[in-house]
KENUKE-918225 format. One record per residue (C-alpha): residue number from 1; residue in three letters; x, z, y. Coordinates in steps of 0.5 Angstrom, whole numbers, padded with zeros to 4 digits. Each point is the difference from the previous one (the first is absolute). Layout:
BEGIN
 pos code    xx    zz    yy
 NUM  Ala     X     Z     Y
...
END
This chain:
BEGIN
 pos code    xx    zz    yy
   1  Unk  0000  0000  0000
   2  Unk  0003 -0002  0007
   3  Unk -0001  0004  0006
   4  Unk -0005 -0004  0005
   5  Unk  0006 -0001  0005
   6  Unk  0004 -0004 -0004
   7  Unk  0003 -0004  0005
   8  Unk  0008 -0001  0000
   9  Unk  0002  0000  0007
  10  Unk  0007 -0003 -0002
  11  Unk -0003 -0005 -0005
  12  Unk  0001 -0007  0003
  13  Unk -0007 -0003 -0002
  14  Unk -0004  0006  0004
  15  Unk -0004 -0005  0005
  16  Unk -0001  0004  0006
  17  Unk -0005 -0002  0006
  18  Unk  0003 -0002  0006
  19  Unk -0003  0002  0007
  20  Unk  0001  0007  0000
  21  Unk -0003  0005  0003
  22  Unk -0007 -0004  0001
  23  Unk -0005  0000  0006
  24  Unk -0001  0006  0003
  25  Unk -0005  0003 -0005
  26  Unk -0008  0002  0002
  27  Unk -0006  0003 -0003
  28  Unk -0006 -0002 -0001
  29  Unk -0008  0001  0004
  30  Unk -0003  0005 -0001
  31  Unk -0007 -0004 -0003
  32  Unk -0001  0003 -0006
  33  Unk -0005 -0002 -0005
  34  Unk  0002  0005 -0005
  35  Unk  0005  0006 -0003
  36  Unk  0001  0003 -0006
  37  Unk  0003  0005 -0005
  38  Unk  0000  0003 -0007
  39  Unk -0005  0007  0001
  40  Unk  0006  0003 -0004
  41  Unk  0006  0003  0004
  42  Unk  0004 -0002 -0006
  43  Unk -0001 -0007  0004
  44  Unk  0004  0001  0006
  45  Unk -0001 -0007  0003
  46  Unk -0005 -0003  0005
  47  Unk -0001 -0007  0002
  48  Unk -0004 -0004  0006
  49  Unk -0004 -0007 -0001
  50  Unk  0000 -0005  0006
  51  Unk -0002 -0007  0000
  52  Unk  0000 -0001 -0007
  53  Unk  0006  0003 -0001
  54  Unk  0003  0007 -0002
  55  Unk  0004  0002  0006
  56  Unk  0003  0007  0000
  57  Unk  0001  0004 -0006
  58  Unk  0002  0008  0001
  59  Unk  0005  0004 -0004
  60  Unk  0002  0006 -0001
  61  Unk -0005  0002  0005
  62  Unk -0006 -0002  0004
  63  Unk  0004 -0001  0007
  64  Unk  0005 -0005 -0003
  65  Unk  0000 -0007  0000
  66  Unk  0004 -0004 -0005
  67  Unk -0002 -0008  0001
  68  Unk -0003 -0004  0005
  69  Unk -0004 -0005 -0004
  70  Unk -0001 -0002 -0007
  71  Unk -0003 -0007  0000
  72  Unk -0001 -0007 -0005
  73  Unk  0003 -0007  0003
  74  Unk -0004 -0005 -0003
  75  Unk  0003 -0007  0000
  76  Unk -0001 -0008 -0005
  77  Unk  0007  0000  0001
  78  Unk -0001 -0007  0004
  79  Unk -0004  0000  0006
  80  Unk -0003  0008  0002
  81  Unk  0003  0008  0000
  82  Unk -0006  0004  0002
  83  Unk  0002  0007  0002
  84  Unk -0005  0005 -0003
  85  Unk -0002  0004  0007
  86  Unk  0001 -0005  0004
  87  Unk -0004 -0007 -0003
  88  Unk -0005  0002 -0006
  89  Unk -0006  0004  0002
  90  Unk -0001  0007 -0002
  91  Unk -0006  0004 -0003
  92  Unk  0000  0006 -0003
  93  Unk -0004  0005 -0004
  94  Unk  0000  0006 -0005
  95  Unk -0001  0000 -0007
  96  Unk -0002  0007 -0002
  97  Unk -0003  0005  0004
  98  Unk  0004  0007  0003
  99  Unk  0006 -0004 -0002
 100  Unk  0005 -0003  0005
 101  Unk  0001 -0006 -0005
 102  Unk  0000 -0007  0004
 103  Unk -0002 -0007 -0002
 104  Unk  0003 -0005  0005
 105  Unk -0002 -0007  0000
 106  Unk  0004 -0005  0004
 107  Unk -0002 -0007  0000
 108  Unk  0003 -0007  0003
 109  Unk -0002 -0003  0006
 110  Unk -0002 -0005 -0003
 111  Unk -0003  0004 -0006
 112  Unk  0004 -0004 -0005
 113  Unk  0002  0007 -0003
 114  Unk  0000  0007  0000
 115  Unk  0005  0006 -0002
 116  Unk -0005  0006 -0001
 117  Unk  0004  0007 -0001
 118  Unk -0001  0007 -0002
 119  Unk  0003  0006  0003
 120  Unk  0002  0007 -0001
 121  Unk  0005  0005 -0003
 122  Unk  0003  0002 -0006
 123  Unk -0005  0006 -0002
 124  Unk  0007  0005 -0001
 125  Unk  0006 -0004  0003
 126  Unk  0002 -0002  0007
 127  Unk -0001 -0008 -0002
 128  Unk -0005 -0005  0003
 129  Unk -0003 -0004 -0004
 130  Unk -0003 -0006  0001
 131  Unk -0004 -0006 -0005
 132  Unk  0000 -0007  0003
 133  Unk -0004 -0005 -0002
 134  Unk  0000 -0008  0002
 135  Unk -0006 -0004  0000
 136  Unk  0000 -0008  0002
 137  Unk -0005 -0003  0002
 138  Unk  0002 -0007  0001
 139  Unk  0003 -0003 -0007
 140  Unk  0005 -0004  0004
 141  Unk  0004  0006  0001
 142  Unk -0001  0003 -0006
 143  Unk  0007  0001 -0003
 144  Unk  0004 -0001  0006
 145  Unk -0002  0007  0004
 146  Unk  0007  0004  0000
 147  Unk -0001  0007  0002
 148  Unk  0005  0005  0003
 149  Unk  0000  0007  0002
 150  Unk  0003  0001  0006
 151  Unk  0002  0007  0002
 152  Unk  0003  0004  0007
 153  Unk  0004  0007 -0002
 154  Unk -0001  0004  0006
 155  Unk  0004  0006 -0004
 156  Unk -0001  0008  0002
 157  Unk -0004 -0003  0006
 158  Unk  0006 -0005  0003
 159  Unk  0000 -0007  0000
 160  Unk  0008 -0001  0001
 161  Unk  0005  0002 -0005
 162  Unk -0004 -0001 -0005
 163  Unk  0004 -0003 -0006
 164  Unk -0003 -0003 -0006
 165  Unk  0003 -0004 -0008
 166  Unk -0003 -0005 -0005
 167  Unk  0001  0004 -0006
 168  Unk -0002  0001 -0007
 169  Unk -0003  0007 -0004
 170  Unk  0000  0001 -0007
 171  Unk -0001 -0008  0000
 172  Unk -0005  0000  0006
 173  Unk  0001 -0005  0006
 174  Unk  0000  0005  0005
 175  Unk  0001  0001  0008
 176  Unk  0004  0006  0002
 177  Unk -0001  0003  0007
 178  Unk  0004  0006  0003
 179  Unk  0001  0003  0007
 180  Unk  0003  0006  0000
 181  Unk -0004  0005 -0004
 182  Unk -0006 -0004 -0001
 183  Unk  0000 -0006 -0007
 184  Unk -0005 -0005 -0001
 185  Unk -0001 -0005 -0006
 186  Unk -0004 -0006  0000
 187  Unk -0003 -0003 -0006
 188  Unk -0005 -0005 -0004
 189  Unk -0003  0000 -0007
 190  Unk  0001 -0005 -0002
 191  Unk  0007 -0001  0003
 192  Unk  0002 -0003  0006
 193  Unk  0003 -0007 -0002
 194  Unk  0004 -0001  0007
 195  Unk  0003  0005  0005
 196  Unk  0004  0001  0007
 197  Unk  0001  0005  0005
 198  Unk  0001 -0001  0008
 199  Unk  0000  0001  0007
 200  Unk -0006  0000  0003
 201  Unk  0000 -0006  0005
 202  Unk  0006 -0003 -0003
 203  Unk  0001  0000 -0008
 204  Unk -0007  0002 -0001
 205  Unk -0004 -0003 -0005
 206  Unk -0006 -0001  0005
 207  Unk  0005 -0005  0003
 208  Unk  0001 -0004 -0006
 209  Unk -0006 -0001 -0002
 210  Unk -0003 -0001  0006
 211  Unk  0005 -0006  0001
 212  Unk  0002 -0002 -0007
 213  Unk -0008  0001 -0003
 214  Unk  0005  0003 -0006
 215  Unk  0005  0005 -0002
 216  Unk  0007 -0003  0002
 217  Unk  0003  0006  0001
 218  Unk  0002  0006 -0005
 219  Unk  0004  0006  0004
 220  Unk  0003  0005 -0004
 221  Unk  0001  0005  0005
 222  Unk -0002  0002  0007
 223  Unk  0004  0007  0003
 224  Unk -0002  0004  0006
 225  Unk -0006 -0005  0004
 226  Unk -0007 -0001  0001
 227  Unk -0002 -0003 -0007
 228  Unk -0004 -0005 -0004
 229  Unk -0001  0000 -0007
 230  Unk -0003 -0006 -0004
 231  Unk -0002 -0002 -0007
 232  Unk -0003 -0006 -0004
 233  Unk -0006  0002 -0004
 234  Unk  0000 -0003 -0007
 235  Unk -0004 -0007  0001
 236  Unk -0002  0002 -0008
 237  Unk -0005  0005  0001
 238  Unk -0005  0000  0006
 239  Unk  0000  0008 -0001
 240  Unk  0005  0005  0002
 241  Unk  0001  0007  0001
 242  Unk  0005  0001  0006
 243  Unk  0003  0007  0002
 244  Unk  0003  0004  0004
 245  Unk  0004  0006 -0001
 246  Unk  0003  0006  0004
 247  Unk  0005  0006 -0002
 248  Unk  0005  0004  0002
 249  Unk  0005 -0005 -0003
 250  Unk  0002 -0007 -0004
 251  Unk -0002  0002 -0006
 252  Unk -0006  0005  0001
 253  Unk -0003 -0006  0004
 254  Unk  0001 -0005 -0006
 255  Unk -0002  0005 -0005
 256  Unk -0006  0001  0003
 257  Unk -0002 -0007  0001
 258  Unk  0001 -0002 -0007
 259  Unk -0004  0006 -0003
 260  Unk -0006 -0002  0005
 261  Unk  0001 -0007 -0003
 262  Unk  0000  0003 -0007
 263  Unk -0008  0001  0001
 264  Unk -0005 -0005  0001
 265  Unk -0004 -0001  0006
 266  Unk -0006  0002 -0003
 267  Unk  0003  0007 -0001
 268  Unk  0003  0002  0006
 269  Unk -0007 -0002  0003
 270  Unk -0005  0004 -0004
 271  Unk  0006  0006  0002
 272  Unk  0000 -0001  0007
 273  Unk -0008  0000 -0001
 274  Unk  0000  0006 -0004
 275  Unk  0004  0004  0005
 276  Unk -0003 -0002  0006
 277  Unk -0007  0002 -0004
 278  Unk  0002  0007  0001
 279  Unk -0001 -0001  0008
 280  Unk -0007 -0003 -0001
 281  Unk -0005  0002  0006
 282  Unk -0005  0006 -0004
 283  Unk -0007 -0003  0000
 284  Unk -0003  0005  0004
 285  Unk  0005 -0003  0006
 286  Unk -0002 -0008 -0003
 287  Unk -0001 -0004  0006
 288  Unk -0002 -0006 -0004
 289  Unk -0008  0000  0001
 290  Unk  0000  0001  0006
 291  Unk  0005 -0006  0002
 292  Unk -0001 -0008 -0001
 293  Unk  0006  0000 -0003
 294  Unk -0001  0005 -0005
 295  Unk  0005  0004  0003
 296  Unk  0005 -0003 -0001
 297  Unk  0004  0000  0006
 298  Unk -0001  0007  0000
 299  Unk  0003  0001 -0006
 300  Unk  0006 -0005  0002
 301  Unk  0001  0005  0006
 302  Unk  0000  0006 -0003
 303  Unk  0005 -0003 -0005
 304  Unk  0004 -0002  0006
 305  Unk  0001  0006  0004
 306  Unk  0003  0003 -0007
 307  Unk  0004 -0004 -0002
 308  Unk  0003  0002  0007
 309  Unk  0003  0007 -0002
 310  Unk  0007 -0001 -0002
 311  Unk  0002  0003 -0007
 312  Unk  0006  0004  0001
 313  Unk -0002  0003  0006
 314  Unk -0008  0001 -0002
 315  Unk -0005  0001  0005
 316  Unk  0004 -0004  0005
 317  Unk -0004 -0006  0002
 318  Unk  0002 -0006  0004
 319  Unk -0003 -0003  0006
 320  Unk  0001 -0006 -0003
 321  Unk  0003 -0005 -0005
 322  Unk  0002 -0005  0005
 323  Unk  0005 -0002  0005
 324  Unk -0003 -0001  0007
 325  Unk  0001 -0006  0003
 326  Unk  0005 -0001 -0007
 327  Unk  0002 -0007  0001
 328  Unk  0003  0001  0008
 329  Unk  0004  0007 -0003
 330  Unk  0007  0000 -0003
 331  Unk  0004  0006 -0004
 332  Unk  0000  0004  0007
 333  Unk -0006  0000  0002
 334  Unk -0005  0002 -0007
 335  Unk -0003  0007  0002
 336  Unk -0007 -0001  0001
 337  Unk -0005  0002 -0005
 338  Unk  0004  0002 -0006
 339  Unk -0001  0007  0003
 340  Unk -0004  0006 -0001
 341  Unk -0004 -0001  0007
 342  Unk -0004  0007  0000
 343  Unk -0006 -0002  0003
 344  Unk -0001 -0006 -0005
 345  Unk  0002  0004 -0006
 346  Unk -0006  0005  0001
 347  Unk -0004 -0005  0001
 348  Unk  0002 -0003 -0007
 349  Unk -0001  0007 -0003
 350  Unk -0007  0001  0003
 351  Unk -0002 -0007 -0002
 352  Unk  0002  0002 -0008
 353  Unk -0003  0006  0001
 354  Unk -0007 -0002  0002
 355  Unk  0000 -0005 -0007
 356  Unk  0001  0006 -0003
 357  Unk  0008  0000 -0001
 358  Unk  0003  0007  0001
 359  Unk  0007 -0001 -0004
 360  Unk  0003 -0005  0005
 361  Unk -0003  0003  0006
 362  Unk  0003  0008 -0002
 363  Unk  0007 -0003 -0001
 364  Unk -0001 -0003  0007
 365  Unk -0001  0007  0003
 366  Unk  0005  0003 -0003
 367  Unk  0005 -0005  0002
 368  Unk -0003  0001  0007
 369  Unk  0001  0007  0000
 370  Unk  0007 -0001 -0002
 371  Unk  0002 -0003  0006
 372  Unk -0005  0004  0005
 373  Unk  0004  0003  0006
 374  Unk  0000  0007  0002
 375  Unk -0004 -0002  0006
 376  Unk -0005 -0003 -0005
 377  Unk  0001 -0007  0003
 378  Unk  0001 -0006 -0005
 379  Unk  0006 -0006  0000
 380  Unk -0004 -0007  0003
 381  Unk  0004 -0002 -0006
 382  Unk  0005  0002 -0005
 383  Unk  0004 -0003 -0006
 384  Unk -0003  0001 -0007
 385  Unk  0005  0006 -0002
 386  Unk -0003  0003  0007
 387  Unk  0005  0000  0006
 388  Unk -0003 -0002  0006
 389  Unk  0002 -0008  0002
 390  Unk -0003  0001  0007
 391  Unk -0002  0007  0004
 392  Unk -0004 -0002  0005
 393  Unk -0007  0002 -0001
 394  Unk -0007 -0004  0001
 395  Unk -0007  0004  0001
 396  Unk -0002 -0004 -0006
 397  Unk  0005  0003 -0005
 398  Unk -0001  0006  0003
 399  Unk -0007  0001 -0001
 400  Unk -0001 -0004 -0007
 401  Unk  0004  0005 -0004
 402  Unk -0007  0005  0002
 403  Unk -0004 -0005 -0005
 404  Unk  0002  0003 -0005
END
């Protein structure tokens, strides 16, 4: 068995990507259409969705994003290359009650094909899983379409100084990306058929495919920059499972990825649903008879509030899994909503109380009691470990804890 990082830096056959360190890193807009995580605390990974794709993946705490976006490029190899988030039309729906489980349907602008993706996390591991299905609606495209997975790592909350390598682990073709003590593994079942790493704006796969409609670069290493990883999906099938695992070492991330791949999609889905069913609304708080959508939005909203609690610093409910004006913000301007805002946290806890959920509000109350100042006030916002982010006060922040 080889370690994930198997590249020999002295190997004369090593293909280093050009254009270091790449363009300035930016994040994604806050216009999210979904977010999710397993209900169990053993999975310490969260994801967000917008424009039909996965955006940020958070790990090991709810305030640390590690990716910018994760999407597909689709090409016929000759006349076009479509970028999933920009060129396709998007629909999102929720196949199951009481769970943050999503089906994304992305359709070509001319209606000739569509991509259907199901998104969840491993119920017990820090692994994002996406089931991808291709439906060809125009027979002239059958057998011609090629799909490529494109991922931009922003490990440890930073787009700069990321490094990545093409590698093998237990005979599987995967990627290893790293920044300081945060490690990422990207793989697919069945295995990728071609892979490359590159610097954004210069040698990344987006540049390659948009220009050539096919993959002409196969760089095996890119270090210390703003990166993108690209891989070709096996064209002999029309269904794939993509996995992104995060860990404190290369070995742990790769191992968790392959452990997730060892179980079927149905097993992961059923376990994910069972976990979220434990948090289902009690019958006496069920709003279904009083709504026009069978209580769907109410259940979804409740689950989203529950998902905003950190799993290490329990009781810490952040304001939002988004980066305000992220498309215009770089590494030094992350801040914003990845904090516990006293006002927002109290409103979230109160809303959960109104649905009959008591455990999370109790943990939130204890968390607040631990950070309360001697004069009875609270910081406007705090890091999830309880340390104050901004010492100033606003009247709504002073008044909000009284609601509890």
